[in-house]
Rosetta silent file (secondary structure, phi, psi, omega in degrees, C-alpha in Angstrom):
SEQUENCE: MELTWRPLTPADMDALAVVFAEAEAAEPTGEHYSAEDLREQFDGPSINLLDGSTAAWAGDRLVGYGLVRPRDAADPVHMPRLEALMHPDHRSEAVGHHLTDWFLRAGRLLHLAAFPDAPLELHSSAHENQRWFAEVLAAAGYQHQRTFVDMRTEPGTLPPVQPLPPELPLVAHEEKYEELTRLARNDIFAGHWGSTEQSPENWRHLVTGSKDFRRDLSFLLLSPSGDEVVAFVLSSFYESEAAITGVKELYVNYVGTRASLRGRGVATALLGYTMAKATEAGFERYALNVDVDNAHSALGVYERCGYRVTDRWAGYVLPVG
SCORE:     score description
SCORE:     0.000 S_00000001
   1 L     0.000  134.052  178.088    0.000    0.000    0.000 S_00000001
   2 L   -71.232  137.269 -178.719    1.290    3.452   -0.894 S_00000001
   3 L   -87.112  148.273  170.024    1.882    5.644    2.135 S_00000001
   4 E  -112.172  148.596 -173.951    0.523    9.133    2.606 S_00000001
   5 E  -125.163  138.296  174.354    2.431   11.701    4.644 S_00000001
   6 E  -155.207  163.659  177.971    1.250   14.680    6.705 S_00000001
   7 L   -62.797  150.890  172.116    2.428   16.497    9.863 S_00000001
   8 L   -67.390  155.506  172.127    1.756   14.917   13.225 S_00000001
   9 L  -130.153  161.549  177.036   -0.961   16.381   15.439 S_00000001
  10 H   -56.236  -26.954 -178.889   -1.538   16.047   19.203 S_00000001
  11 H   -72.493   -9.889 -176.615   -4.430   13.708   18.394 S_00000001
  12 H   -88.883   -2.959 -169.148   -1.987   11.173   16.883 S_00000001
  13 H   -66.857  -33.871  177.018   -0.152   10.291   20.114 S_00000001
  14 H   -64.514  -43.783  179.119   -2.194    7.186   20.983 S_00000001
  15 H   -67.646  -35.687 -179.830   -1.574    5.757   17.520 S_00000001
  16 H   -67.967  -34.402  176.979    2.106    6.758   17.674 S_00000001
  17 H   -61.874  -34.204  176.626    2.525    4.882   20.974 S_00000001
  18 H   -66.213  -41.260  177.635    1.374    1.736   19.174 S_00000001
  19 H   -61.152  -44.392  178.461    4.050    2.277   16.489 S_00000001
  20 H   -59.134  -44.198 -177.926    6.697    2.671   19.199 S_00000001
  21 H   -65.548  -40.873 -179.484    5.588   -0.559   20.884 S_00000001
  22 H   -69.378  -37.982  177.158    5.593   -2.530   17.614 S_00000001
  23 H   -68.134  -38.443  178.885    9.003   -1.203   16.623 S_00000001
  24 H   -64.308  -36.165  178.527   10.394   -1.977   20.091 S_00000001
  25 H   -65.732  -33.134 -178.555    9.162   -5.562   19.820 S_00000001
  26 H   -83.859  -37.632 -177.329   11.031   -5.967   16.518 S_00000001
  27 L  -134.110   83.925 -173.792   14.211   -4.057   17.431 S_00000001
  28 L   -60.851  129.542  175.145   14.597   -3.830   21.221 S_00000001
  29 L  -117.654   -9.519 -175.888   16.211   -0.631   22.479 S_00000001
  30 L    82.584    9.920 -179.560   15.102   -0.866   26.102 S_00000001
  31 L  -116.385  135.000 -178.711   12.920    2.237   25.711 S_00000001
  32 L  -133.228  133.265 -175.916    9.129    2.238   26.125 S_00000001
  33 L  -126.656  131.360  172.531    6.803    5.186   25.623 S_00000001
  34 L   -88.960  168.265  176.005    3.174    5.625   26.568 S_00000001
  35 H   -61.236  -35.394  178.043    0.837    8.005   24.752 S_00000001
  36 H   -64.426  -41.024  175.814    1.105   10.296   27.786 S_00000001
  37 H   -57.776  -47.409 -176.060    4.917   10.315   27.464 S_00000001
  38 H   -68.002  -38.242  177.065    4.688   11.259   23.796 S_00000001
  39 H   -59.896  -41.970  178.968    2.121   13.981   24.412 S_00000001
  40 H   -66.221  -46.677 -177.468    4.476   15.579   26.920 S_00000001
  41 H   -62.003  -42.315 -172.970    7.547   15.245   24.692 S_00000001
  42 L   -85.917    5.440  177.286    5.885   16.597   21.557 S_00000001
  43 L  -107.334   24.124 -176.885    4.406   19.592   23.376 S_00000001
  44 L   -77.818  161.155 -178.410    7.786   21.208   24.007 S_00000001
  45 L   -66.024  -21.016  179.615    8.648   24.842   23.335 S_00000001
  46 L   -98.681    1.190 -177.112   11.058   23.922   20.518 S_00000001
  47 L   -91.107  125.416  176.021    8.676   21.495   18.793 S_00000001
  48 L  -119.022   92.394 -174.903    6.937   22.738   15.643 S_00000001
  49 H   -63.670  -33.880 -176.912    4.675   19.890   14.557 S_00000001
  50 H   -65.145  -48.609 -177.221    3.441   21.704   11.453 S_00000001
  51 H   -99.502  -18.141 -172.737    6.867   22.325    9.899 S_00000001
  52 H  -113.185   14.164  177.021    9.043   19.940   11.924 S_00000001
  53 E  -139.743  156.724  173.933    7.160   16.647   11.841 S_00000001
  54 E  -145.427  144.803 -178.417    5.869   14.155    9.320 S_00000001
  55 E  -129.653  136.739 -179.647    3.687   11.075    9.780 S_00000001
  56 E   -99.164  130.992 -178.401    3.303    8.074    7.483 S_00000001
  57 E  -123.622  132.562  170.775   -0.174    6.585    7.070 S_00000001
  58 E  -106.526   95.483 -170.700   -1.213    3.303    5.460 S_00000001
  59 L    67.637 -124.496  179.318   -4.879    4.033    4.955 S_00000001
  60 L  -100.024   17.958 -178.096   -6.160    5.109    8.382 S_00000001
  61 E  -111.505  124.393  175.629   -3.271    3.455   10.274 S_00000001
  62 E   -73.111  127.981 -175.926   -0.258    5.416   11.491 S_00000001
  63 E  -126.539    0.675  178.841    2.901    3.446   10.619 S_00000001
  64 E   176.584  168.912  178.918    5.798    5.870   11.162 S_00000001
  65 E  -155.112  164.739  170.129    6.991    9.397   11.808 S_00000001
  66 E  -138.038  150.432 -177.688    9.901   11.791   11.489 S_00000001
  67 E  -145.817  141.366  171.502   10.780   14.799   13.644 S_00000001
  68 E  -116.715  123.691  178.484   13.273   17.673   13.592 S_00000001
  69 E  -109.934  106.212  175.246   14.031   19.309   16.958 S_00000001
  70 L   -63.232  158.543  179.691   15.816   22.678   16.646 S_00000001
  71 L   -98.452  168.434 -178.432   18.294   23.524   19.387 S_00000001
  72 L   -80.015  -16.827 -176.283   18.272   26.478   21.770 S_00000001
  73 L  -151.024  158.585  172.098   21.603   27.830   20.571 S_00000001
  74 L  -124.168  101.121 -172.827   24.105   27.687   17.727 S_00000001
  75 L  -132.680   77.622   -0.562   27.520   27.909   19.333 S_00000001
  76 L   -95.843   -6.296 -174.139   28.759   28.208   16.691 S_00000001
  77 L  -100.425  137.935  172.908   26.987   25.394   14.771 S_00000001
  78 E   -85.266  128.031 -173.222   23.250   24.724   14.852 S_00000001
  79 L  -126.248   70.671  178.767   22.732   20.993   15.426 S_00000001
  80 L   -58.465  146.118  177.275   19.033   20.072   15.155 S_00000001
  81 E   -92.672  133.264  178.007   18.148   16.578   16.400 S_00000001
  82 E  -111.026  142.496  173.611   16.450   14.221   13.995 S_00000001
  83 E  -144.687  152.684  179.590   14.390   11.181   14.916 S_00000001
  84 E  -158.399  154.882  177.707   12.284    8.693   13.011 S_00000001
  85 E  -152.634  134.296  176.788   10.553    5.383   13.495 S_00000001
  86 E  -127.637  142.290  172.867    8.796    3.109   11.012 S_00000001
  87 L   -58.699  139.526 -177.366    6.676    0.037   11.576 S_00000001
  88 H   -53.786  -29.350 -178.702    8.720   -3.022   10.506 S_00000001
  89 H   -77.690   -5.706 -174.916    6.210   -3.847    7.747 S_00000001
  90 H  -126.355   31.470  176.924    6.711   -0.461    6.087 S_00000001
  91 L  -100.338  128.246 -179.758   10.478   -0.141    5.849 S_00000001
  92 L  -155.082  169.466  176.973   11.918    0.126    2.367 S_00000001
  93 H   -62.587  -40.232 -178.912   14.590    1.955    0.427 S_00000001
  94 H   -64.919  -41.851  178.352   11.954    4.346   -0.946 S_00000001
  95 H   -64.722  -40.908  176.965   10.647    5.157    2.535 S_00000001
  96 H   -59.915  -44.803  177.692   14.206    5.736    3.733 S_00000001
  97 H   -62.083  -41.328  179.922   14.842    8.165    0.855 S_00000001
  98 H   -60.155  -45.167 -178.280   11.586    9.967    1.619 S_00000001
  99 H   -64.178  -47.038 -176.776   12.557   10.432    5.270 S_00000001
 100 H   -70.277  -32.834  173.473   16.083   11.696    4.634 S_00000001
 101 H   -64.273  -41.996  178.967   14.865   14.071    1.897 S_00000001
 102 H   -66.668  -41.198  176.268   12.262   15.396    4.307 S_00000001
 103 H   -52.135  -45.473 -177.174   14.881   15.727    7.086 S_00000001
 104 H   -65.178  -45.932 -179.371   16.940   17.939    4.779 S_00000001
 105 H   -64.985  -50.714 -177.516   14.026   20.155    3.744 S_00000001
 106 H   -66.945  -39.377  178.790   12.557   20.522    7.227 S_00000001
 107 H   -60.838  -44.413  178.318   15.975   20.918    8.837 S_00000001
 108 H   -64.743  -41.883 -178.639   16.902   23.771    6.503 S_00000001
 109 H   -61.190  -49.631 -178.610   13.520   25.462    6.963 S_00000001
 110 H   -69.886  -33.240  177.299   13.674   25.429   10.767 S_00000001
 111 H   -64.452  -46.187 -178.980   17.354   26.351   10.745 S_00000001
 112 H   -64.576  -30.369  178.081   16.789   29.428    8.589 S_00000001
 113 H   -73.633  -28.316 -173.685   14.003   30.533   10.908 S_00000001
 114 H  -102.319  -47.531 -173.474   16.180   30.195   14.011 S_00000001
 115 L  -139.338   66.037 -172.431   19.864   30.697   13.111 S_00000001
 116 L   -62.610  -22.902 -176.493   20.142   31.815    9.466 S_00000001
 117 L   -97.440   -1.196 -177.228   23.775   32.949    9.794 S_00000001
 118 L   -96.298  152.595  170.336   25.104   29.838   11.549 S_00000001
 119 L   -63.226  156.509 -176.968   26.489   26.656    9.954 S_00000001
 120 E  -122.878  131.558  169.613   24.089   23.702    9.971 S_00000001
 121 E  -129.491  133.482  175.356   24.668   20.070   10.945 S_00000001
 122 E   -93.993  128.209 -176.712   21.891   17.505   11.166 S_00000001
 123 E  -116.849  137.285  176.002   22.340   15.103   14.105 S_00000001
 124 E  -147.463  177.211  179.286   20.630   11.772   14.663 S_00000001
 125 E  -150.098  158.690  178.006   21.210    8.466   16.426 S_00000001
 126 E  -144.669  133.278  173.969   20.398    4.781   16.090 S_00000001
 127 E   -66.579  155.386 -178.939   20.474    1.968   18.614 S_00000001
 128 L   -58.911  -22.435  176.684   22.656   -1.013   17.717 S_00000001
 129 L   -88.900  -11.724 -178.290   19.474   -2.979   16.967 S_00000001
 130 L   -88.625   65.650 -171.740   17.992   -0.270   14.721 S_00000001
 131 H   -68.781  -37.183 -178.656   19.867   -1.471   11.660 S_00000001
 132 H   -62.286  -47.250 -178.573   17.376   -0.240    9.052 S_00000001
 133 H   -66.743  -37.526  176.601   17.486    3.358   10.272 S_00000001
 134 H   -61.178  -40.742  178.169   21.286    3.257   10.589 S_00000001
 135 H   -67.405  -37.134  177.306   21.499    2.076    6.976 S_00000001
 136 H   -61.459  -46.493  179.788   19.093    4.824    5.885 S_00000001
 137 H   -63.748  -44.912 -179.330   21.261    7.495    7.507 S_00000001
 138 H   -62.859  -39.822 -179.787   24.489    6.070    6.080 S_00000001
 139 H   -65.085  -25.905  179.863   23.006    5.871    2.575 S_00000001
 140 L   -90.825    5.129  175.784   22.135    9.586    2.787 S_00000001
 141 L    97.180    2.393  177.065   25.717   10.533    3.675 S_00000001
 142 L   -68.942  139.166 -179.488   25.457   10.768    7.461 S_00000001
 143 E  -104.603  136.486  175.196   28.715    9.891    9.197 S_00000001
 144 E   -75.795  108.076 -175.210   28.983    7.838   12.392 S_00000001
 145 E  -109.960  -14.561 -174.942   30.904   10.275   14.592 S_00000001
 146 E  -151.342  154.154  174.449   30.179    9.162   18.136 S_00000001
 147 E  -124.086  130.923  177.213   29.197    6.156   20.234 S_00000001
 148 E  -116.050  150.787  179.708   26.978    6.388   23.293 S_00000001
 149 E  -129.178  142.270  165.413   26.242    3.604   25.751 S_00000001
 150 E   -84.542  138.163  179.010   23.415    2.811   28.141 S_00000001
 151 E  -129.874  146.015 -179.032   24.776    1.630   31.482 S_00000001
 152 E  -139.964  155.893  173.266   22.969   -0.039   34.374 S_00000001
 153 E  -152.505  168.346 -177.159   23.654   -1.265   37.871 S_00000001
 154 L  -130.394  160.959 -176.522   21.704   -2.707   40.797 S_00000001
 155 H   -53.096  -36.827 -176.821   21.796   -2.188   44.580 S_00000001
 156 H   -69.032  -13.816 -178.285   23.729   -5.401   45.192 S_00000001
 157 H  -107.651    5.441 -176.222   26.660   -4.234   43.063 S_00000001
 158 L   -74.823  136.843  174.907   27.036   -0.711   44.472 S_00000001
 159 L   -75.435  168.363  176.761   30.395    0.201   46.025 S_00000001
 160 L   -58.804  142.199  178.916   30.544    1.899   49.445 S_00000001
 161 L   -68.802  131.431 -179.874   29.352    5.513   49.395 S_00000001
 162 L   -87.989  153.322 -179.382   32.265    7.959   49.441 S_00000001
 163 L   -69.490  145.756  176.161   32.265   11.069   51.651 S_00000001
 164 L   -93.811  153.651  179.789   31.145   14.384   50.180 S_00000001
 165 L   -59.616  119.602 -174.792   33.109   17.617   50.718 S_00000001
 166 L   -65.405  -21.930 -177.369   31.844   18.924   54.090 S_00000001
 167 L   -80.393   -7.618 -177.674   32.318   22.567   53.079 S_00000001
 168 L  -108.325  114.101 -179.115   29.757   22.251   50.246 S_00000001
 169 L   -59.232  134.086  177.138   26.090   22.231   51.362 S_00000001
 170 E  -102.142  126.420  179.737   24.142   19.191   50.106 S_00000001
 171 E  -137.865  152.755  168.302   20.487   19.794   49.204 S_00000001
 172 E   -78.053  152.875 -177.819   17.720   18.027   47.325 S_00000001
 173 L   -64.662  133.922  171.459   16.523   19.860   44.221 S_00000001
 174 L  -130.746  163.950 -177.990   13.849   22.477   44.807 S_00000001
 175 H   -58.417  -31.755 -178.261   12.227   24.942   42.447 S_00000001
 176 H   -66.913  -16.551  178.851   14.269   27.770   43.947 S_00000001
 177 H   -98.234    3.965 -171.707   17.449   26.078   42.623 S_00000001
 178 H   -59.609  -48.468 -177.133   16.122   25.579   39.103 S_00000001
 179 H   -70.287  -39.001  177.399   17.911   28.496   37.429 S_00000001
 180 H   -61.906  -37.430  179.959   21.158   27.940   39.322 S_00000001
 181 H   -70.111  -41.118  178.189   21.099   24.300   38.218 S_00000001
 182 H   -61.606  -44.002  179.584   20.423   25.206   34.576 S_00000001
 183 H   -63.211  -39.188  177.419   23.329   27.665   34.578 S_00000001
 184 H   -64.573  -43.259  179.293   25.602   25.013   36.101 S_00000001
 185 H   -60.340  -45.556 -178.687   24.497   22.485   33.465 S_00000001
 186 H   -63.447  -37.500  178.716   25.206   24.922   30.614 S_00000001
 187 H   -70.175  -47.724 -175.011   28.655   25.701   31.996 S_00000001
 188 H   -66.941  -37.746 -175.564   29.659   22.114   32.755 S_00000001
 189 L   -93.552    7.799 -177.665   28.434   20.671   29.452 S_00000001
 190 L   -60.444  -31.748 -177.917   29.755   23.495   27.259 S_00000001
 191 L   -94.657    5.622 -177.260   32.695   21.377   26.099 S_00000001
 192 L   -83.014  141.632  179.638   30.733   18.197   25.439 S_00000001
 193 L   -59.207  130.826  175.603   30.343   16.927   21.891 S_00000001
 194 L    76.479    2.391 -176.388   26.942   17.816   20.420 S_00000001
 195 L   -94.754  145.053  172.459   25.886   19.842   23.457 S_00000001
 196 L  -134.579  169.040  175.763   24.455   23.371   23.392 S_00000001
 197 L   -61.935  149.588  174.114   23.020   25.706   25.988 S_00000001
 198 L  -110.363  135.121  179.179   19.473   25.011   27.134 S_00000001
 199 L   -73.808  161.236  175.779   16.969   27.833   27.520 S_00000001
 200 H   -56.889  -37.147 -177.778   14.914   28.186   30.724 S_00000001
 201 H   -67.141  -47.600 -179.447   11.810   27.066   28.811 S_00000001
 202 H   -71.345  -34.568  177.512   13.327   23.892   27.394 S_00000001
 203 H   -59.935  -44.298  179.708   15.141   23.094   30.638 S_00000001
 204 H   -68.081  -41.391 -178.070   11.852   23.160   32.492 S_00000001
 205 H   -66.067  -46.364 -172.292   10.042   21.187   29.800 S_00000001
 206 H   -82.349  -28.275 -171.210   12.678   18.486   29.340 S_00000001
 207 H  -122.541  -83.665 -166.354   13.996   18.143   32.889 S_00000001
 208 H   -71.654  -22.088  178.700   12.662   19.869   35.984 S_00000001
 209 L   -97.449   -0.662 -179.326    9.067   20.309   34.794 S_00000001
 210 L   -67.755  146.525  177.472    8.687   16.799   33.412 S_00000001
 211 L   -62.282  -20.433 -175.798    6.094   14.559   35.033 S_00000001
 212 L   -95.279   -7.925 -176.683    8.881   11.970   35.519 S_00000001
 213 E   -66.799  134.470  178.776   11.431   14.208   37.279 S_00000001
 214 L  -108.694   93.286  178.507   12.263   13.115   40.834 S_00000001
 215 H   -60.647  -35.868 -175.532   13.230   16.201   42.849 S_00000001
 216 H   -70.713  -16.419  177.743   13.562   14.052   45.976 S_00000001
 217 H  -119.854   27.894  173.627   16.242   11.919   44.267 S_00000001
 218 L  -122.670  120.408 -169.814   18.028   14.793   42.530 S_00000001
 219 E  -121.711  146.070 -178.068   20.819   16.266   44.637 S_00000001
 220 E  -124.747  145.517  164.695   22.927   19.406   44.441 S_00000001
 221 E  -106.278  129.677 -179.148   26.136   20.567   46.033 S_00000001
 222 E  -100.904  158.565  171.163   26.179   24.327   46.565 S_00000001
 223 L   -64.874  159.762 -178.846   29.100   26.701   46.890 S_00000001
 224 L   -54.421  -31.517  178.939   29.925   27.623   50.508 S_00000001
 225 L   -83.266  -11.542  178.230   28.012   30.896   50.039 S_00000001
 226 L    79.386    9.224 -176.123   25.026   29.047   48.542 S_00000001
 227 L  -101.566    8.092 -179.125   24.832   31.242   45.451 S_00000001
 228 L  -150.666  140.091  170.434   26.057   28.647   42.920 S_00000001
 229 E   -86.193  124.660 -176.154   25.426   24.985   42.125 S_00000001
 230 E  -108.594  -14.416  175.735   28.845   23.336   41.845 S_00000001
 231 E  -160.494  152.405 -178.694   27.783   19.695   41.309 S_00000001
 232 E  -157.404  153.976  166.721   24.532   17.870   40.671 S_00000001
 233 E  -131.545  120.401 -177.935   22.843   14.545   39.961 S_00000001
 234 E  -115.012  132.921 -169.215   19.382   14.863   38.371 S_00000001
 235 E  -132.270  157.795  177.094   17.100   11.822   38.160 S_00000001
 236 E  -138.621  157.550  172.366   13.783   10.605   36.757 S_00000001
 237 E  -125.220  116.577 -176.969   11.487    7.638   37.179 S_00000001
 238 L   -95.714  101.929 -177.411    9.680    6.525   34.013 S_00000001
 239 H   -62.555  -32.143  179.605    6.512    4.754   35.085 S_00000001
 240 H   -65.057  -32.758  175.495    5.831    3.585   31.519 S_00000001
 241 H   -66.327  -48.344 -177.692    9.152    1.694   31.587 S_00000001
 242 H   -62.819  -33.717  179.594    8.343    0.051   34.902 S_00000001
 243 H   -63.872  -31.422 -179.717    4.902   -0.956   33.647 S_00000001
 244 H   -87.558  -45.103 -172.653    6.543   -2.954   30.826 S_00000001
 245 H   -86.771  -23.657 -175.302    9.694   -4.263   32.531 S_00000001
 246 L    76.676    9.724 -178.272    8.360   -4.786   36.034 S_00000001
 247 L  -116.124  131.067  176.425   11.537   -3.145   37.381 S_00000001
 248 L   -84.811  100.694 -172.203   11.571    0.085   39.367 S_00000001
 249 E  -113.621  129.237  173.843   14.502    1.833   37.670 S_00000001
 250 E   -91.133  125.302  178.558   15.881    5.283   38.460 S_00000001
 251 E   -99.801  125.393  179.628   17.233    7.012   35.348 S_00000001
 252 E   -90.360  106.384 -176.986   20.085    9.451   35.952 S_00000001
 253 E   -74.294  -42.662 -175.851   19.567   12.253   33.443 S_00000001
 254 E  -142.626  138.693  166.391   22.569   14.405   34.368 S_00000001
 255 E  -128.374  124.992 -177.291   25.733   14.173   36.430 S_00000001
 256 E  -144.608  145.158  178.143   27.807   17.346   36.486 S_00000001
 257 E  -139.698  131.411  176.954   30.741   18.855   38.383 S_00000001
 258 L   -60.598  152.803 -175.209   32.265   22.307   37.977 S_00000001
 259 H   -56.621  -35.607 -176.956   35.828   22.334   36.642 S_00000001
 260 H   -66.226  -17.106 -178.171   37.261   23.496   39.979 S_00000001
 261 H  -104.136   -7.841 -174.698   36.063   20.284   41.664 S_00000001
 262 L   -66.395  147.317 -179.650   37.050   17.701   39.056 S_00000001
 263 L    88.131    1.022 -179.354   39.553   15.067   40.076 S_00000001
 264 L  -106.195    4.057  179.929   38.401   15.037   43.712 S_00000001
 265 L    77.876   16.780 -176.574   35.878   12.191   43.373 S_00000001
 266 H   -67.684  -44.271 -179.761   32.918   14.517   43.854 S_00000001
 267 H   -62.069  -43.900  178.734   30.850   13.081   40.985 S_00000001
 268 H   -60.403  -44.068 -177.739   31.447    9.524   42.191 S_00000001
 269 H   -67.364  -42.746 -177.496   30.481   10.445   45.742 S_00000001
 270 H   -70.846  -37.111  176.176   27.336   12.374   44.779 S_00000001
 271 H   -67.223  -41.444  177.635   26.158    9.660   42.396 S_00000001
 272 H   -61.918  -40.369  177.589   26.803    7.024   45.062 S_00000001
 273 H   -62.581  -43.429 -179.459   24.826    9.067   47.589 S_00000001
 274 H   -61.337  -45.361 -178.489   21.926    9.396   45.123 S_00000001
 275 H   -68.082  -33.705  176.805   21.791    5.666   44.461 S_00000001
 276 H   -64.396  -42.379  177.468   21.930    4.873   48.182 S_00000001
 277 H   -66.008  -37.832  178.414   18.931    7.159   48.755 S_00000001
 278 H   -66.278  -37.339  176.583   17.118    5.591   45.795 S_00000001
 279 H   -61.395  -42.784  177.240   17.725    2.116   47.234 S_00000001
 280 H   -60.675  -30.293 -178.849   16.142    3.270   50.497 S_00000001
 281 L   -86.218    3.829  174.966   13.161    4.462   48.402 S_00000001
 282 L    95.125   10.673  178.055   12.701    0.996   46.881 S_00000001
 283 L   -75.733  144.278 -172.811   14.434    1.361   43.524 S_00000001
 284 L  -108.601  -11.983 -177.638   15.749   -1.869   42.059 S_00000001
 285 E  -160.185  156.596 -179.310   18.013   -0.645   39.255 S_00000001
 286 E  -130.995  141.621 -176.545   19.815    2.484   38.034 S_00000001
 287 E  -139.885  155.699  174.265   20.455    3.547   34.441 S_00000001
 288 E  -161.317  172.566  178.215   22.138    6.333   32.487 S_00000001
 289 E  -131.023  140.455 -176.949   23.554    7.118   29.050 S_00000001
 290 E  -147.743  147.564  171.428   27.026    8.479   28.284 S_00000001
 291 E   -72.456  124.989 -176.650   29.293    9.357   25.377 S_00000001
 292 L   -65.634  -21.705  177.412   32.174    6.855   25.483 S_00000001
 293 L  -105.898   28.129  179.889   34.562    9.673   24.517 S_00000001
 294 L   -47.164  134.725 -175.030   33.090   12.113   27.057 S_00000001
 295 L   -62.602  -21.803 -177.352   35.403   15.090   27.578 S_00000001
 296 L  -107.533   18.521  177.105   35.369   14.579   31.370 S_00000001
 297 L    54.745   42.115 -175.684   36.044   10.813   31.337 S_00000001
 298 H   -66.323  -27.949 -178.994   32.586   10.149   32.773 S_00000001
 299 H   -56.243  -42.015  179.237   32.628    6.502   31.687 S_00000001
 300 H   -65.763  -36.265  177.028   35.244    5.757   34.345 S_00000001
 301 H   -59.723  -46.107 -176.374   33.194    7.554   37.000 S_00000001
 302 H   -70.379  -36.468  176.531   30.191    5.360   36.253 S_00000001
 303 H   -63.496  -37.485  178.238   32.230    2.172   36.166 S_00000001
 304 H   -67.119  -22.487  177.557   33.589    3.017   39.618 S_00000001
 305 L   -90.709    6.072  176.056   29.972    3.300   40.776 S_00000001
 306 L    96.308    0.487 -179.234   29.244   -0.226   39.531 S_00000001
 307 L   -74.336  145.768  175.608   27.635    0.593   36.172 S_00000001
 308 E  -133.098  149.114 -176.933   28.153   -1.738   33.200 S_00000001
 309 E   -68.323  132.941  177.073   27.327   -1.259   29.517 S_00000001
 310 E  -118.609  -28.619 -177.096   24.037   -2.809   28.366 S_00000001
 311 E  -147.384  156.079  178.275   23.315   -1.098   25.010 S_00000001
 312 E  -125.607  143.608  177.632   25.100    0.974   22.367 S_00000001
 313 E  -126.753  141.770  176.904   23.916    3.910   20.247 S_00000001
 314 E  -103.835  132.041  175.818   25.623    5.458   17.220 S_00000001
 315 E   -95.681  126.421 -176.238   25.584    9.227   16.745 S_00000001
 316 E  -114.541  145.085 -178.149   25.320   10.341   13.092 S_00000001
 317 E  -136.225  138.826  173.183   26.061   13.759   11.598 S_00000001
 318 E  -128.892  108.117  172.533   25.436   15.362    8.202 S_00000001
 319 E   -67.444  137.385 -177.277   27.010   18.796    7.552 S_00000001
 320 E  -117.955  123.793  179.944   24.667   20.818    5.342 S_00000001
 321 L   -75.171    0.000    0.000   26.017   23.463    2.995 S_00000001
């Protein structure tokens, strides 16, 4: 059956959740999304469904989608994120060409609206099991430039918690620390590959305002004067994941330490403290994702905390003239 394409709408999220579930069954990535998850994600301040999304329909059945997410900054390159998913029964060379052609058109359109004077690179990723999409990207000239890994650990494998610097106040995340935490994140991640600054609006939408964010299991170290966040661990609990896996897993979204504290074991200690508190709260597993070539050698930090690699993702880039 020939597919028809149109932009996604908020009313499509229930049908899109079915596509995600069917694709996950065919190519497991360890990620599960409910319709509620997708409604929240696709209602972000940087999401333009009319110009930045496309949906594939086989008759009245949704079978795939594509999305371009512009970034909050171009410093100096604008790096929109691309994502796509197709039902296994509707993957073909022609569909792949359609998606990558649309990525290019939509990416340029949104780029010109946001950062017309900046260079443009299109960024995407594929799990090691998502072979069709990886082949689609490679055929369109995208280069595999980075490898990311999912890592997990469980309470029984955690090392002893290390002491935290006594001169730095330890607090759980509260709304009053939101802006200080965002500024710390932007500073700490400024040198990371593919990272850009996050605006207050997107920071709240993606992290602290998300329905899944766990303030009680997100911890900050403050400067002695209390006017700066100098280290943080920010965490979420995805109920849709637990509903499928049966495991109560805490996902660590961010671990960050200011440059002046690196090399003192602060990240290891704060992450260990967070996991100890999560264990007390009944969590059964901990997960995170990291760039294997992370500029701050984060992979070693996580290994020292008992994490081991469970999945791999490839980061793809296409410079656009």
